[in-house]
VMD Tcl script that builds the backbone (N, CA, C; Angstrom):
set m [mol new atoms 510]
animate dup $m
set s [atomselect $m all]
$s set {name element resname resid chain x y z} {
  {N N MET 1 A 81.047 -34.042 -13.973}
  {CA C MET 1 A 80.440 -33.897 -12.688}
  {C C MET 1 A 79.305 -32.903 -12.717}
  {N N SER 2 A 79.418 -31.966 -13.547}
  {CA C SER 2 A 78.347 -30.980 -13.608}
  {C C SER 2 A 77.068 -31.571 -14.181}
  {N N LEU 3 A 77.180 -32.600 -15.045}
  {CA C LEU 3 A 75.993 -33.233 -15.602}
  {C C LEU 3 A 75.242 -34.020 -14.543}
  {N N SER 4 A 75.928 -34.695 -13.687}
  {CA C SER 4 A 75.252 -35.478 -12.649}
  {C C SER 4 A 74.576 -34.562 -11.629}
  {N N ARG 5 A 75.154 -33.406 -11.423}
  {CA C ARG 5 A 74.568 -32.459 -10.467}
  {C C ARG 5 A 73.260 -31.888 -11.022}
  {N N ARG 6 A 73.238 -31.602 -12.315}
  {CA C ARG 6 A 72.015 -31.074 -12.931}
  {C C ARG 6 A 70.890 -32.099 -12.871}
  {N N ARG 7 A 71.244 -33.355 -13.120}
  {CA C ARG 7 A 70.230 -34.397 -13.097}
  {C C ARG 7 A 69.630 -34.544 -11.708}
  {N N ARG 8 A 70.422 -34.409 -10.710}
  {CA C ARG 8 A 69.947 -34.534 -9.352}
  {C C ARG 8 A 68.971 -33.413 -9.016}
  {N N VAL 9 A 69.258 -32.204 -9.496}
  {CA C VAL 9 A 68.391 -31.071 -9.243}
  {C C VAL 9 A 67.073 -31.236 -9.999}
  {N N GLU 10 A 67.136 -31.721 -11.218}
  {CA C GLU 10 A 65.923 -31.912 -12.008}
  {C C GLU 10 A 65.076 -33.045 -11.471}
  {N N ASP 11 A 65.689 -34.061 -10.909}
  {CA C ASP 11 A 64.952 -35.208 -10.422}
  {C C ASP 11 A 64.274 -34.950 -9.081}
  {N N GLU 12 A 64.661 -33.925 -8.385}
  {CA C GLU 12 A 64.032 -33.631 -7.105}
  {C C GLU 12 A 62.588 -33.231 -7.304}
  {N N GLU 13 A 61.704 -33.786 -6.518}
  {CA C GLU 13 A 60.295 -33.433 -6.600}
  {C C GLU 13 A 60.009 -32.295 -5.633}
  {N N ILE 14 A 59.308 -31.329 -6.154}
  {CA C ILE 14 A 58.932 -30.188 -5.316}
  {C C ILE 14 A 57.507 -30.428 -4.835}
  {N N GLU 15 A 57.286 -30.312 -3.561}
  {CA C GLU 15 A 55.971 -30.539 -2.979}
  {C C GLU 15 A 55.314 -29.186 -2.724}
  {N N LEU 16 A 54.107 -28.990 -3.318}
  {CA C LEU 16 A 53.375 -27.739 -3.130}
  {C C LEU 16 A 52.647 -27.763 -1.801}
  {N N ASP 17 A 52.644 -26.603 -1.166}
  {CA C ASP 17 A 51.924 -26.474 0.107}
  {C C ASP 17 A 50.502 -25.998 -0.196}
  {N N MET 18 A 49.511 -26.885 -0.113}
  {CA C MET 18 A 48.116 -26.587 -0.456}
  {C C MET 18 A 47.307 -26.116 0.756}
  {N N VAL 19 A 47.900 -26.076 1.895}
  {CA C VAL 19 A 47.172 -25.699 3.115}
  {C C VAL 19 A 46.618 -24.279 3.036}
  {N N PRO 20 A 47.359 -23.268 2.572}
  {CA C PRO 20 A 46.775 -21.929 2.505}
  {C C PRO 20 A 45.560 -21.848 1.573}
  {N N ILE 21 A 45.615 -22.564 0.446}
  {CA C ILE 21 A 44.482 -22.550 -0.484}
  {C C ILE 21 A 43.285 -23.248 0.138}
  {N N MET 22 A 43.505 -24.343 0.813}
  {CA C MET 22 A 42.411 -25.052 1.477}
  {C C MET 22 A 41.812 -24.204 2.587}
  {N N ASN 23 A 42.639 -23.475 3.303}
  {CA C ASN 23 A 42.130 -22.583 4.351}
  {C C ASN 23 A 41.269 -21.473 3.750}
  {N N MET 24 A 41.692 -20.965 2.597}
  {CA C MET 24 A 40.915 -19.903 1.949}
  {C C MET 24 A 39.530 -20.430 1.555}
  {N N PHE 25 A 39.455 -21.615 0.968}
  {CA C PHE 25 A 38.172 -22.183 0.594}
  {C C PHE 25 A 37.333 -22.536 1.814}
  {N N LEU 26 A 38.003 -22.918 2.879}
  {CA C LEU 26 A 37.287 -23.232 4.113}
  {C C LEU 26 A 36.548 -22.009 4.644}
  {N N VAL 27 A 37.107 -20.841 4.464}
  {CA C VAL 27 A 36.465 -19.597 4.886}
  {C C VAL 27 A 35.511 -19.072 3.816}
  {N N LEU 28 A 35.862 -19.197 2.565}
  {CA C LEU 28 A 35.088 -18.616 1.466}
  {C C LEU 28 A 33.752 -19.324 1.235}
  {N N ILE 29 A 33.714 -20.644 1.287}
  {CA C ILE 29 A 32.483 -21.376 0.992}
  {C C ILE 29 A 31.373 -21.068 2.000}
  {N N PRO 30 A 31.594 -21.105 3.296}
  {CA C PRO 30 A 30.490 -20.731 4.211}
  {C C PRO 30 A 30.048 -19.271 4.038}
  {N N PHE 31 A 30.989 -18.397 3.756}
  {CA C PHE 31 A 30.617 -16.995 3.536}
  {C C PHE 31 A 29.694 -16.859 2.330}
  {N N LEU 32 A 30.007 -17.535 1.227}
  {CA C LEU 32 A 29.163 -17.478 0.037}
  {C C LEU 32 A 27.798 -18.108 0.293}
  {N N LEU 33 A 27.755 -19.189 1.039}
  {CA C LEU 33 A 26.469 -19.818 1.355}
  {C C LEU 33 A 25.608 -18.910 2.228}
  {N N LEU 34 A 26.218 -18.225 3.170}
  {CA C LEU 34 A 25.439 -17.324 4.026}
  {C C LEU 34 A 24.961 -16.100 3.266}
  {N N SER 35 A 25.781 -15.573 2.399}
  {CA C SER 35 A 25.368 -14.371 1.671}
  {C C SER 35 A 24.308 -14.675 0.619}
  {N N ALA 36 A 24.233 -15.882 0.127}
  {CA C ALA 36 A 23.236 -16.248 -0.886}
  {C C ALA 36 A 21.829 -16.210 -0.307}
  {N N SER 37 A 21.670 -16.386 0.973}
  {CA C SER 37 A 20.328 -16.389 1.558}
  {C C SER 37 A 19.740 -14.991 1.695}
  {N N PHE 38 A 20.498 -13.939 1.458}
  {CA C PHE 38 A 19.989 -12.575 1.587}
  {C C PHE 38 A 19.287 -12.089 0.322}
  {N N PHE 39 A 19.412 -12.789 -0.767}
  {CA C PHE 39 A 18.800 -12.352 -2.012}
  {C C PHE 39 A 17.397 -12.930 -2.141}
  {N N HIS 40 A 16.395 -12.053 -2.177}
  {CA C HIS 40 A 15.011 -12.459 -2.382}
  {C C HIS 40 A 14.510 -11.743 -3.627}
  {N N ILE 41 A 14.056 -12.487 -4.584}
  {CA C ILE 41 A 13.599 -11.904 -5.841}
  {C C ILE 41 A 12.091 -11.716 -5.773}
  {N N LYS 42 A 11.659 -10.508 -6.064}
  {CA C LYS 42 A 10.235 -10.190 -6.118}
  {C C LYS 42 A 9.862 -10.002 -7.583}
  {N N ALA 43 A 8.664 -10.359 -7.932}
  {CA C ALA 43 A 8.209 -10.235 -9.318}
  {C C ALA 43 A 6.887 -9.498 -9.353}
  {N N ILE 44 A 6.733 -8.681 -10.373}
  {CA C ILE 44 A 5.482 -7.988 -10.628}
  {C C ILE 44 A 4.907 -8.587 -11.897}
  {N N ASN 45 A 3.689 -9.086 -11.818}
  {CA C ASN 45 A 3.073 -9.710 -12.988}
  {C C ASN 45 A 2.675 -8.647 -13.995}
  {N N THR 46 A 3.352 -8.649 -15.109}
  {CA C THR 46 A 3.012 -7.761 -16.219}
  {C C THR 46 A 3.117 -8.560 -17.500}
  {N N SER 47 A 2.677 -7.978 -18.564}
  {CA C SER 47 A 2.807 -8.627 -19.859}
  {C C SER 47 A 3.358 -7.610 -20.845}
  {N N VAL 48 A 3.754 -8.100 -21.985}
  {CA C VAL 48 A 4.320 -7.214 -22.993}
  {C C VAL 48 A 3.230 -6.793 -23.970}
  {N N PRO 49 A 3.352 -5.610 -24.564}
  {CA C PRO 49 A 2.338 -5.192 -25.539}
  {C C PRO 49 A 2.370 -6.082 -26.780}
  {N N VAL 50 A 1.194 -6.421 -27.256}
  {CA C VAL 50 A 1.082 -7.217 -28.466}
  {C C VAL 50 A 0.128 -6.527 -29.428}
  {N N LEU 51 A 0.293 -6.814 -30.691}
  {CA C LEU 51 A -0.614 -6.272 -31.685}
  {C C LEU 51 A -1.922 -7.044 -31.621}
  {N N SER 52 A -3.025 -6.325 -31.640}
  {CA C SER 52 A -4.314 -6.995 -31.587}
  {C C SER 52 A -4.725 -7.426 -32.983}
  {N N SER 53 A -5.492 -8.486 -33.031}
  {CA C SER 53 A -5.972 -8.975 -34.319}
  {C C SER 53 A -7.450 -8.650 -34.448}
  {N N THR 54 A -7.846 -8.128 -35.590}
  {CA C THR 54 A -9.230 -7.782 -35.835}
  {C C THR 54 A -9.946 -9.012 -36.373}
  {N N GLU 55 A -11.111 -9.271 -35.841}
  {CA C GLU 55 A -11.887 -10.393 -36.328}
  {C C GLU 55 A -12.572 -9.999 -37.626}
  {N N ALA 56 A -12.310 -10.731 -38.696}
  {CA C ALA 56 A -12.891 -10.415 -39.990}
  {C C ALA 56 A -14.362 -10.799 -40.052}
  {N N SER 57 A -14.747 -11.755 -39.206}
  {CA C SER 57 A -16.123 -12.225 -39.259}
  {C C SER 57 A -17.062 -11.422 -38.363}
  {N N MET 58 A -16.609 -10.323 -37.824}
  {CA C MET 58 A -17.428 -9.539 -36.906}
  {C C MET 58 A -18.563 -8.855 -37.671}
  {N N ALA 59 A -19.758 -9.047 -37.192}
  {CA C ALA 59 A -20.926 -8.478 -37.859}
  {C C ALA 59 A -20.985 -6.984 -37.602}
  {N N PRO 60 A -21.465 -6.192 -38.583}
  {CA C PRO 60 A -21.523 -4.748 -38.390}
  {C C PRO 60 A -22.523 -4.325 -37.319}
  {N N ASP 61 A -23.494 -5.170 -37.012}
  {CA C ASP 61 A -24.480 -4.813 -35.986}
  {C C ASP 61 A -24.135 -5.408 -34.626}
  {N N SER 62 A -22.849 -5.698 -34.395}
  {CA C SER 62 A -22.447 -6.273 -33.120}
  {C C SER 62 A -22.650 -5.275 -31.995}
  {N N LYS 63 A -22.877 -5.809 -30.825}
  {CA C LYS 63 A -23.192 -4.966 -29.676}
  {C C LYS 63 A -21.938 -4.270 -29.154}
  {N N ILE 64 A -22.157 -3.140 -28.502}
  {CA C ILE 64 A -21.055 -2.389 -27.890}
  {C C ILE 64 A -20.404 -3.222 -26.794}
  {N N SER 65 A -21.163 -4.083 -26.126}
  {CA C SER 65 A -20.616 -4.865 -25.021}
  {C C SER 65 A -19.584 -5.887 -25.494}
  {N N GLU 66 A -19.539 -6.169 -26.791}
  {CA C GLU 66 A -18.569 -7.117 -27.328}
  {C C GLU 66 A -17.265 -6.437 -27.748}
  {N N VAL 67 A -17.237 -5.114 -27.753}
  {CA C VAL 67 A -16.069 -4.364 -28.212}
  {C C VAL 67 A -15.023 -4.325 -27.102}
  {N N LYS 68 A -13.772 -4.532 -27.486}
  {CA C LYS 68 A -12.653 -4.430 -26.538}
  {C C LYS 68 A -11.917 -3.119 -26.776}
  {N N VAL 69 A -11.611 -2.457 -25.679}
  {CA C VAL 69 A -10.874 -1.195 -25.720}
  {C C VAL 69 A -9.607 -1.373 -24.891}
  {N N THR 70 A -8.495 -0.923 -25.422}
  {CA C THR 70 A -7.246 -0.911 -24.664}
  {C C THR 70 A -7.030 0.505 -24.151}
  {N N VAL 71 A -6.902 0.634 -22.838}
  {CA C VAL 71 A -6.758 1.943 -22.202}
  {C C VAL 71 A -5.273 2.229 -22.005}
  {N N ILE 72 A -4.879 3.464 -22.309}
  {CA C ILE 72 A -3.491 3.897 -22.113}
  {C C ILE 72 A -3.492 4.991 -21.055}
  {N N VAL 73 A -2.755 4.772 -19.972}
  {CA C VAL 73 A -2.645 5.742 -18.884}
  {C C VAL 73 A -1.208 6.245 -18.853}
  {N N GLU 74 A -1.044 7.536 -19.102}
  {CA C GLU 74 A 0.281 8.153 -19.048}
  {C C GLU 74 A 0.398 8.944 -17.755}
  {N N LEU 75 A 1.311 8.534 -16.894}
  {CA C LEU 75 A 1.571 9.254 -15.646}
  {C C LEU 75 A 2.668 10.271 -15.908}
  {N N LYS 76 A 2.283 11.533 -15.947}
  {CA C LYS 76 A 3.255 12.598 -16.146}
  {C C LYS 76 A 3.450 13.337 -14.836}
  {N N GLU 77 A 4.366 14.290 -14.826}
  {CA C GLU 77 A 4.667 15.024 -13.595}
  {C C GLU 77 A 3.473 15.831 -13.094}
  {N N ASN 78 A 2.740 16.472 -14.008}
  {CA C ASN 78 A 1.669 17.369 -13.579}
  {C C ASN 78 A 0.294 16.978 -14.103}
  {N N THR 79 A 0.176 15.813 -14.743}
  {CA C THR 79 A -1.120 15.374 -15.251}
  {C C THR 79 A -1.130 13.870 -15.506}
  {N N ILE 80 A -2.331 13.315 -15.488}
  {CA C ILE 80 A -2.542 11.929 -15.890}
  {C C ILE 80 A -3.370 11.989 -17.172}
  {N N VAL 81 A -2.843 11.415 -18.229}
  {CA C VAL 81 A -3.519 11.450 -19.524}
  {C C VAL 81 A -4.073 10.062 -19.821}
  {N N LEU 82 A -5.387 9.981 -20.046}
  {CA C LEU 82 A -6.034 8.728 -20.408}
  {C C LEU 82 A -6.455 8.783 -21.862}
  {N N THR 83 A -6.076 7.777 -22.611}
  {CA C THR 83 A -6.518 7.629 -23.993}
  {C C THR 83 A -6.944 6.176 -24.175}
  {N N ALA 84 A -7.612 5.912 -25.269}
  {CA C ALA 84 A -8.064 4.553 -25.551}
  {C C ALA 84 A -7.833 4.244 -27.012}
  {N N MET 85 A -7.668 2.960 -27.296}
  {CA C MET 85 A -7.529 2.543 -28.692}
  {C C MET 85 A -8.292 1.235 -28.890}
  {N N SER 86 A -8.848 1.113 -30.080}
  {CA C SER 86 A -9.619 -0.070 -30.418}
  {C C SER 86 A -9.703 -0.181 -31.933}
  {N N ASP 87 A -9.740 -1.411 -32.406}
  {CA C ASP 87 A -9.882 -1.625 -33.843}
  {C C ASP 87 A -11.334 -1.485 -34.291}
  {N N GLU 88 A -12.264 -1.672 -33.356}
  {CA C GLU 88 A -13.677 -1.686 -33.714}
  {C C GLU 88 A -14.354 -0.325 -33.611}
  {N N LEU 89 A -13.795 0.625 -32.874}
  {CA C LEU 89 A -14.451 1.914 -32.642}
  {C C LEU 89 A -13.883 3.000 -33.549}
  {N N GLN 90 A -14.712 3.977 -33.814}
  {CA C GLN 90 A -14.309 5.134 -34.602}
  {C C GLN 90 A -13.577 6.136 -33.701}
  {N N TYR 91 A -12.906 7.087 -34.322}
  {CA C TYR 91 A -12.136 8.100 -33.589}
  {C C TYR 91 A -13.030 8.911 -32.659}
  {N N GLU 92 A -14.251 9.237 -33.083}
  {CA C GLU 92 A -15.163 10.043 -32.264}
  {C C GLU 92 A -15.540 9.307 -30.975}
  {N N ASP 93 A -15.764 7.997 -31.082}
  {CA C ASP 93 A -16.102 7.208 -29.892}
  {C C ASP 93 A -14.915 7.113 -28.941}
  {N N LEU 94 A -13.720 6.981 -29.486}
  {CA C LEU 94 A -12.521 6.903 -28.652}
  {C C LEU 94 A -12.219 8.250 -27.988}
  {N N ALA 95 A -12.529 9.349 -28.680}
  {CA C ALA 95 A -12.277 10.680 -28.119}
  {C C ALA 95 A -13.141 10.932 -26.891}
  {N N LYS 96 A -14.297 10.299 -26.805}
  {CA C LYS 96 A -15.172 10.459 -25.627}
  {C C LYS 96 A -14.561 9.824 -24.378}
  {N N LEU 97 A -13.673 8.875 -24.572}
  {CA C LEU 97 A -13.053 8.177 -23.447}
  {C C LEU 97 A -11.790 8.858 -22.939}
  {N N GLU 98 A -11.292 9.849 -23.668}
  {CA C GLU 98 A -10.059 10.531 -23.272}
  {C C GLU 98 A -10.311 11.452 -22.085}
  {N N ALA 99 A -9.259 11.608 -21.271}
  {CA C ALA 99 A -9.362 12.504 -20.112}
  {C C ALA 99 A -7.980 12.980 -19.709}
  {N N ASP 100 A -7.924 14.202 -19.186}
  {CA C ASP 100 A -6.719 14.761 -18.583}
  {C C ASP 100 A -7.051 15.076 -17.135}
  {N N ILE 101 A -6.361 14.404 -16.223}
  {CA C ILE 101 A -6.585 14.618 -14.798}
  {C C ILE 101 A -5.391 15.387 -14.262}
  {N N PRO 102 A -5.608 16.627 -13.775}
  {CA C PRO 102 A -4.472 17.407 -13.267}
  {C C PRO 102 A -3.944 16.845 -11.950}
  {N N VAL 103 A -2.631 16.958 -11.778}
  {CA C VAL 103 A -1.971 16.500 -10.544}
  {C C VAL 103 A -1.505 17.738 -9.792}
  {N N ASN 104 A -2.072 17.978 -8.614}
  {CA C ASN 104 A -1.692 19.137 -7.813}
  {C C ASN 104 A -0.391 18.914 -7.055}
  {N N ASN 105 A -0.199 17.712 -6.533}
  {CA C ASN 105 A 0.984 17.373 -5.757}
  {C C ASN 105 A 1.665 16.184 -6.439}
  {N N PRO 106 A 2.900 16.346 -6.944}
  {CA C PRO 106 A 3.561 15.232 -7.642}
  {C C PRO 106 A 3.806 14.010 -6.758}
  {N N GLU 107 A 3.720 14.184 -5.453}
  {CA C GLU 107 A 3.915 13.051 -4.553}
  {C C GLU 107 A 2.621 12.286 -4.327}
  {N N GLU 108 A 1.467 12.899 -4.643}
  {CA C GLU 108 A 0.169 12.268 -4.455}
  {C C GLU 108 A -0.670 12.437 -5.709}
  {N N TYR 109 A -0.812 11.375 -6.459}
  {CA C TYR 109 A -1.607 11.417 -7.676}
  {C C TYR 109 A -3.085 11.195 -7.321}
  {N N PRO 110 A -4.016 11.815 -8.044}
  {CA C PRO 110 A -5.453 11.663 -7.742}
  {C C PRO 110 A -5.980 10.305 -8.221}
  {N N MET 111 A -5.744 9.270 -7.428}
  {CA C MET 111 A -6.121 7.914 -7.814}
  {C C MET 111 A -7.639 7.722 -7.827}
  {N N GLU 112 A -8.372 8.466 -6.989}
  {CA C GLU 112 A -9.829 8.320 -6.958}
  {C C GLU 112 A -10.445 8.755 -8.285}
  {N N GLU 113 A -9.967 9.870 -8.823}
  {CA C GLU 113 A -10.480 10.347 -10.110}
  {C C GLU 113 A -10.103 9.379 -11.234}
  {N N LEU 114 A -8.894 8.874 -11.179}
  {CA C LEU 114 A -8.447 7.907 -12.182}
  {C C LEU 114 A -9.296 6.642 -12.106}
  {N N ALA 115 A -9.560 6.159 -10.893}
  {CA C ALA 115 A -10.373 4.954 -10.721}
  {C C ALA 115 A -11.793 5.178 -11.228}
  {N N ALA 116 A -12.342 6.363 -10.983}
  {CA C ALA 116 A -13.701 6.662 -11.446}
  {C C ALA 116 A -13.770 6.646 -12.976}
  {N N HIS 117 A -12.775 7.211 -13.621}
  {CA C HIS 117 A -12.778 7.233 -15.088}
  {C C HIS 117 A -12.557 5.830 -15.655}
  {N N LEU 118 A -11.697 5.047 -15.028}
  {CA C LEU 118 A -11.484 3.677 -15.479}
  {C C LEU 118 A -12.737 2.830 -15.288}
  {N N ARG 119 A -13.469 3.063 -14.192}
  {CA C ARG 119 A -14.739 2.367 -13.972}
  {C C ARG 119 A -15.745 2.710 -15.076}
  {N N TYR 120 A -15.784 3.996 -15.477}
  {CA C TYR 120 A -16.681 4.429 -16.546}
  {C C TYR 120 A -16.353 3.700 -17.856}
  {N N ILE 121 A -15.075 3.566 -18.162}
  {CA C ILE 121 A -14.664 2.870 -19.385}
  {C C ILE 121 A -15.029 1.390 -19.294}
  {N N LYS 122 A -14.779 0.777 -18.136}
  {CA C LYS 122 A -15.073 -0.647 -17.956}
  {C C LYS 122 A -16.574 -0.911 -18.031}
  {N N GLU 123 A -17.403 0.002 -17.485}
  {CA C GLU 123 A -18.856 -0.164 -17.579}
  {C C GLU 123 A -19.334 0.016 -19.012}
  {N N SER 124 A -18.698 0.910 -19.756}
  {CA C SER 124 A -19.097 1.141 -21.145}
  {C C SER 124 A -18.686 -0.011 -22.049}
  {N N TYR 125 A -17.509 -0.571 -21.783}
  {CA C TYR 125 A -16.976 -1.664 -22.602}
  {C C TYR 125 A -16.507 -2.788 -21.670}
  {N N PRO 126 A -17.432 -3.643 -21.208}
  {CA C PRO 126 A -17.083 -4.651 -20.192}
  {C C PRO 126 A -16.104 -5.721 -20.658}
  {N N LYS 127 A -15.949 -5.941 -21.943}
  {CA C LYS 127 A -15.003 -6.948 -22.438}
  {C C LYS 127 A -13.551 -6.459 -22.386}
  {N N SER 128 A -13.352 -5.183 -22.133}
  {CA C SER 128 A -11.995 -4.621 -22.094}
  {C C SER 128 A -11.247 -5.185 -20.900}
  {N N ASP 129 A -9.994 -5.578 -21.148}
  {CA C ASP 129 A -9.215 -6.167 -20.060}
  {C C ASP 129 A -7.746 -5.745 -20.050}
  {N N THR 130 A -7.337 -4.850 -20.946}
  {CA C THR 130 A -5.927 -4.477 -21.043}
  {C C THR 130 A -5.747 -2.986 -20.798}
  {N N LEU 131 A -4.767 -2.662 -19.967}
  {CA C LEU 131 A -4.405 -1.279 -19.687}
  {C C LEU 131 A -2.901 -1.157 -19.865}
  {N N ILE 132 A -2.475 -0.159 -20.608}
  {CA C ILE 132 A -1.041 0.095 -20.809}
  {C C ILE 132 A -0.672 1.303 -19.963}
  {N N LEU 133 A 0.284 1.121 -19.081}
  {CA C LEU 133 A 0.732 2.179 -18.166}
  {C C LEU 133 A 2.070 2.716 -18.661}
  {N N VAL 134 A 2.112 4.032 -18.910}
  {CA C VAL 134 A 3.324 4.682 -19.423}
  {C C VAL 134 A 3.739 5.751 -18.409}
  {N N PRO 135 A 4.637 5.426 -17.476}
  {CA C PRO 135 A 5.059 6.424 -16.494}
  {C C PRO 135 A 6.197 7.299 -17.023}
  {N N ALA 136 A 6.210 8.544 -16.595}
  {CA C ALA 136 A 7.329 9.441 -16.900}
  {C C ALA 136 A 8.531 9.006 -16.057}
  {N N PRO 137 A 9.740 9.362 -16.471}
  {CA C PRO 137 A 10.917 8.960 -15.691}
  {C C PRO 137 A 10.933 9.506 -14.258}
  {N N SER 138 A 10.253 10.603 -14.020}
  {CA C SER 138 A 10.276 11.200 -12.684}
  {C C SER 138 A 9.224 10.631 -11.741}
  {N N VAL 139 A 8.365 9.744 -12.218}
  {CA C VAL 139 A 7.313 9.168 -11.385}
  {C C VAL 139 A 7.926 8.156 -10.421}
  {N N VAL 140 A 7.521 8.223 -9.168}
  {CA C VAL 140 A 8.055 7.373 -8.111}
  {C C VAL 140 A 7.552 5.934 -8.295}
  {N N TYR 141 A 8.390 4.984 -7.947}
  {CA C TYR 141 A 8.077 3.558 -8.082}
  {C C TYR 141 A 6.784 3.195 -7.347}
  {N N GLY 142 A 6.597 3.716 -6.156}
  {CA C GLY 142 A 5.391 3.418 -5.373}
  {C C GLY 142 A 4.123 3.859 -6.082}
  {N N THR 143 A 4.174 4.975 -6.792}
  {CA C THR 143 A 3.015 5.470 -7.533}
  {C C THR 143 A 2.690 4.531 -8.698}
  {N N ILE 144 A 3.712 4.004 -9.342}
  {CA C ILE 144 A 3.499 3.067 -10.450}
  {C C ILE 144 A 2.808 1.805 -9.942}
  {N N ILE 145 A 3.293 1.257 -8.839}
  {CA C ILE 145 A 2.709 0.038 -8.277}
  {C C ILE 145 A 1.282 0.305 -7.802}
  {N N GLN 146 A 1.055 1.446 -7.171}
  {CA C GLN 146 A -0.290 1.800 -6.707}
  {C C GLN 146 A -1.257 1.917 -7.888}
  {N N THR 147 A -0.808 2.506 -8.984}
  {CA C THR 147 A -1.646 2.638 -10.176}
  {C C THR 147 A -1.939 1.269 -10.785}
  {N N MET 148 A -0.949 0.388 -10.827}
  {CA C MET 148 A -1.155 -0.956 -11.364}
  {C C MET 148 A -2.173 -1.734 -10.528}
  {N N ASP 149 A -2.050 -1.649 -9.206}
  {CA C ASP 149 A -2.988 -2.342 -8.322}
  {C C ASP 149 A -4.398 -1.797 -8.473}
  {N N MET 150 A -4.520 -0.475 -8.551}
  {CA C MET 150 A -5.830 0.153 -8.679}
  {C C MET 150 A -6.458 -0.193 -10.022}
  {N N ALA 151 A -5.657 -0.285 -11.090}
  {CA C ALA 151 A -6.198 -0.602 -12.412}
  {C C ALA 151 A -6.688 -2.047 -12.492}
  {N N ARG 152 A -6.040 -2.939 -11.758}
  {CA C ARG 152 A -6.476 -4.343 -11.767}
  {C C ARG 152 A -7.809 -4.523 -11.060}
  {N N SER 153 A -7.952 -3.878 -9.909}
  {CA C SER 153 A -9.222 -4.001 -9.188}
  {C C SER 153 A -9.425 -2.768 -8.328}
  {N N ALA 154 A -10.629 -2.229 -8.415}
  {CA C ALA 154 A -11.010 -1.081 -7.595}
  {C C ALA 154 A -12.368 -1.374 -6.990}
  {N N ASP 155 A -12.525 -1.072 -5.726}
  {CA C ASP 155 A -13.779 -1.330 -5.000}
  {C C ASP 155 A -14.182 -2.798 -5.095}
  {N N ASN 156 A -13.213 -3.680 -4.940}
  {CA C ASN 156 A -13.427 -5.129 -4.939}
  {C C ASN 156 A -14.059 -5.654 -6.226}
  {N N SER 157 A -13.848 -4.980 -7.332}
  {CA C SER 157 A -14.323 -5.479 -8.617}
  {C C SER 157 A -13.160 -5.477 -9.600}
  {N N GLU 158 A -13.095 -6.532 -10.396}
  {CA C GLU 158 A -12.007 -6.650 -11.371}
  {C C GLU 158 A -12.241 -5.677 -12.516}
  {N N MET 159 A -11.198 -4.909 -12.854}
  {CA C MET 159 A -11.346 -3.940 -13.940}
  {C C MET 159 A -10.484 -4.339 -15.135}
  {N N PHE 160 A -9.192 -4.120 -15.046}
  {CA C PHE 160 A -8.274 -4.418 -16.153}
  {C C PHE 160 A -7.187 -5.355 -15.630}
  {N N PRO 161 A -7.407 -6.663 -15.732}
  {CA C PRO 161 A -6.428 -7.606 -15.162}
  {C C PRO 161 A -5.090 -7.640 -15.890}
  {N N ASN 162 A -5.065 -7.262 -17.166}
  {CA C ASN 162 A -3.814 -7.254 -17.931}
  {C C ASN 162 A -3.239 -5.850 -17.943}
  {N N VAL 163 A -2.361 -5.575 -16.995}
  {CA C VAL 163 A -1.704 -4.271 -16.932}
  {C C VAL 163 A -0.316 -4.420 -17.534}
  {N N VAL 164 A -0.047 -3.615 -18.539}
  {CA C VAL 164 A 1.226 -3.671 -19.257}
  {C C VAL 164 A 2.011 -2.421 -18.914}
  {N N LEU 165 A 3.229 -2.589 -18.471}
  {CA C LEU 165 A 4.106 -1.473 -18.151}
  {C C LEU 165 A 4.948 -1.189 -19.382}
  {N N SER 166 A 4.898 0.058 -19.859}
  {CA C SER 166 A 5.569 0.386 -21.112}
  {C C SER 166 A 6.318 1.702 -20.953}
  {N N GLY 167 A 7.246 1.937 -21.848}
  {CA C GLY 167 A 7.956 3.201 -21.903}
  {C C GLY 167 A 7.350 4.060 -23.009}
  {N N LYS 168 A 7.722 5.311 -23.028}
  {CA C LYS 168 A 7.207 6.226 -24.045}
  {C C LYS 168 A 7.855 5.894 -25.379}
  {N N VAL 169 A 7.031 5.703 -26.386}
  {CA C VAL 169 A 7.508 5.396 -27.725}
  {C C VAL 169 A 7.288 6.613 -28.597}
  {N N GLY 170 A 8.320 7.070 -29.249}
  {CA C GLY 170 A 8.192 8.200 -30.176}
  {C C GLY 170 A 8.297 9.538 -29.551}
}
mol reanalyze $m
mol bondsrecalc $m
mol representation Tube
mol addrep $m
């Protein structure tokens, strides 16, 4: 008799109650759909640093206007350091383009002086189109964006359209 009783218990089908799980999904799916609409992704157009290639066929009497210079702007807490690098120019020519602009107020960087110096470089070497921006960790995000915008165009003229955001190396 005990064998027949066990078989009866094993043969019984147990019905799962799926209503609580369905209710949970009924509430969860609209919540997830509504929360997904709050995410808006913004993008800042930048590029990554690349190694430049030197043209082997470049004539030694080539004009200065054909030379490309890459400008490096370091935003530090108390100064803005401008340097330049180029495969075609000598160290003495690049040293003339260097500048240190003091920052009196860390909340307000002297963008007018920076723009004037960048304009001077662009007028001297009009083929130049790349600027590498190296901000210090303490520099405010708004200052970085303002510097990038100013470097791309100042006074309604295009200056350095390729602005590269970089970290300090070395």
